[in-house]
Structure formats: C-alpha cells, structure tokens
N, C-alpha and C positions, 0 to 999 in steps of 0.2 A: 071919352075913351082913354085920353092920355092920363087923366087922374086915376081912373080905375087901374090902368096899367102900372102906375107907380105904387099904388097900394098893394097890388098883387106881388110886385117885385119885393117890396119891403116884407110882406108876409112870408114870401118864399125864403128870403135871406134869414129871417128870424127862425123859421122852422128848421132850416139847415143848421144854424148855430145850436139850436136846442138839440137836434139829433146828434150833432157832433159831440156836444157835451155829455149827452147820455151814453154814447158809445165809449167815450174816454173814461167816464165815471165807472162804467161797467167793467172795462178792462183793468182799471186800477183796483177795483174791488176784487177781481179774480186773481190778481197778482199774489203769489204765495210768499210767505216769509220763511226764513230758515227754521228748521226744527231746533228748538232750544235744548233738546235732550241730547243732541249729537254735536260732534266736532267736525267741521268741514275741512277737507284737505283737497288741494288741487292735484290734478294728475290721476294716476291709477295705482291701485294696490291689488296684487294677486295672491299674496301670502300673508300669514299672520306677522311675519317679520317686517314685511313692507309697511304694514299698518302699525308697527311697534306694539304688537299685542303678544302676550305670552301664550305658549301652547302651540297647538297645531289645528288645522282645519278639521272640524267635526263633520260627521256624516249623519244623514237622516234616512230612516227613522230610528236608527240605533241610538244616537246621542240626543236627538231632539226632534220635535214635530213642528210643522208650520202650515200656514194657509197663505193663499195668494202667492206673490213672489215669482210669478211667471215672467221669464226674461222677454224683453222687447214687447211686452204686452201690459203687464201690471205696473202701477206706480208705487204700490205699497206692499209691505211684507209684514206678516204677523208670526212671531215665534210663540207657540202655545205652551209646550212643555219641554223640560230638559231632564235627562236621565239622572237619577239620584247620585250616581257615582261620577258625575261630570260637573266641573265648575266652568261656566262660560266667562271668558275674559273680555270678549268684545264681539260686535257684529259689524261687518263692513258692508255698506250698501252703496253701489256706484251707479251713476247715470249721467249722461252728458260728459263734461270734462272734469268732473270732480267726484269725490266720494265722501260719505258720512261715516264716522266711527261712533258706534253706540257702546258704552261701557256700563254694565249693570252696577247700580249703586252710585252712579255719578250723573250730575246735571239733571237730576230729577227722574232718571230712569230707575224703576224699582230694582231691588236686588234679585228678585226671582220673577220668572214669567207668570202670566203672559206679557210679552212686549209687543204692542200693536202699533200699526201705522208707521212702521219704520220706512224711510224713503231716502232717496238720493238728494243732494243739495239742489236748490233751485237753479235754473239756467235760462239763458236768453234775455232779451230786452225787457220782457214782461215778467221775468222771474217765475217761469213756469216750472212745475214739477215734472221732470222727465220720466220716461219709462225706464225700467230697471235694465241695465246692461249686464251686470252680474253682482252677486252678493255671496257672502260666506260667513260662517260662524266659527270663532276661535275658542278653544278651551283646553282644559287639562283634566286629568283624572284626579279625583279626591284621594287623599292619603288616609289610611286607617291605622289605628293603634291597637296592637295586640298585647295583652298582659300575660306573661309567662310566670308560673310558680313552680319552683323546683324544691322538692323536699328530700332531705338526706337524713336517714336514721341510723345511728351506730350505738348499739347497747341501749342505754336509757336516754341518750341525748338526741334531740330532734332539731334540725336547722332548716328554716324555710327562707328562701330568697325569692323576691319578686322583682321583675324587671319589665320595662316597657320599651317597645321599639315600633318605629313607623314603617308601614308598608312591608311588613314581614310576617311570616307565619312560622311560629316556633313550636317546639315539641316539649311536652311536659315529661320530665324524666324523674323516676323515683328509684332510689337505691336503698336497700335495707340490708343490714348485716345482723345475723343472730349470734347468740353467745357461743354456738358450736362452730362458727367459722363458715357458714353457708351464706353466700350473697347472691342476689338476683337483681337484674336491671331490666326495666321495661320502658319502651318508648311508644307514645301514641302514634298509630299508623305504621309501625315498623315491627320487625321480628323481636321476639323476647329471647334474650340470651341468658342462660343460667350457668353459673360456675359453682360447683360444689366441691369443697375440700373437707375431708373428715378431720377429726382431731389427731394431732401428732401422736405417734406411738410413744409410750413411756415404759420405763423399766421398773418393775415392781420387785420388792424383796421376795425371796423364796418363801418366807413364812406367810406372806400375804396372798400367794397364789393358791388356788384350789388344787388339792392333790387328787389325781384321778388314776394313778398307776397301781400295780400290785407289789406289796412289800412282803417277801417270804423269808427274811433274815431270821426271825424268831423261830420259824419252823426248822430251819437248818440247825440252829443251836439246840433245839429240843431233841432233834434226831441224834445229834452227836452225844448229847448227855445220856440218851437211852442206850446207845451203842457202848459207851464207856461203862455204864452201869451193868449191862449184860456181861461184858468181859470180866468185870470185877467179881460178879456173882459166880461165873464159871471157875475163875481162879480160886475162889474160897472153897467151892465144892471139891475141886480136885485136891486141894491141900488137905482137907479133912480125910479124904479117902486114903491118902498116902500115910496119914498118921495112924 
C-alpha cells in the first residue's frame, strides 16, 4: 500500500507539472505583440493636435466608412473607404493606458484604405489587446488646381494669358474691341455689361457735304433781266412815237 501510495503521489506531481506547463505555454502563446504598423504612445489623446497629426477630426460616413470599432466592446477597427476629397493624416486608437497612431504610407500601412485590424497597444502582464475606449480619424481636404485663360483682342492683336491657382475658382473674361470703338466684356456666371460709343463727329468741307436745299438765285437774276429788257423795249417804242 505504501509503495502504491508513493507511485500515485509521483504521478500526481508529474501530472500537475505537465498541466502547469501547458497552461503557461498557452498563456504565452496568447500574449499579443505590438502592431508594427503603429506608433505606441502612453497616456491619452483626444484631438489631432494631441496626437501631433495635421488636420481635424473627420466624421463618418461623410468623410470615411468603417466596420467594427464599437467602444468598450470591439478590440479592432477597420477603415474601409475615404472620400476622394479627403486626405487622411492619421488614425488614433486608444485602449487601456496607451494609444496607437497609424499614419497612411508609414510603417507598412498602405497609402490608401482599406486599413484593417487597427487596435490599441497591448496592456497588462500578459500583453492582452484591450477593448477600444475611443478612436478617431484625422485628415484634411485635398486642394484642387484651376486653370484660367483670359483672352484680350484689340484690332488685329490677340493676347492670351494662362494662370493656375490652388483651391480657387476663377472666371474667364473676354474683352474685344472693334474698329468702330464698340467694346463688350462678359464673365462666366455673371452679368454681361456692354459699353457702346459711336465714332466721334468730324467736320467735313462744304463741298464734300451732300446739298439738299433749294437754290433760286438764278431765277431772280433771270427775272431782273426780263424786267430790264421790258423797260428798254417800252422806252424804244415811246421814243419812236415821239419822233
């Protein structure tokens, strides 16, 4: 009985050691490593400035879409899409006493989504992945370049000027002037103003002007000649009679 008792004790101790080793090995295997795509920071960050990221906190679904990410429940977050007019500067994911900062295009994180399995830093003695306490996405609006072409025509000369500007909407203006002094200006999206000025009055020589009045001077001269002729004829007749 004593021999059997010793053998049973040894078997029990060996079984306990094996069980303890199995449990320790399982716990070690479940311990999580830090995400190499993120930069760990201790403490808390609630704004983009706190996390040293450019831009401001974006909103979903206007700026981006995601799955998982439920606070105090999920451990992971997936950013699926980002609006074409938005540039994401970073994603902050906090849990426990620290937070991770993910920056697109850095540490192996792709430049564009989807960005999957984003999480907080590991915590506790066993390096567990904590549940999400809060997270947010930082970004800026993309700038656009608009090219403006202005054309000015005077007589036979045409001048075209092209300029580029960022984040601005410009108006194409065309000004033309004809040889008779009439100019017009039109702007896209605005009213059209037209200023018309006729040619300046000029003085022409009298002989170049068309004559439209009545000239009776020759008729007066003819009438006077006839009166004088008649008087002379009467005078001659009377002189003959007296003779």
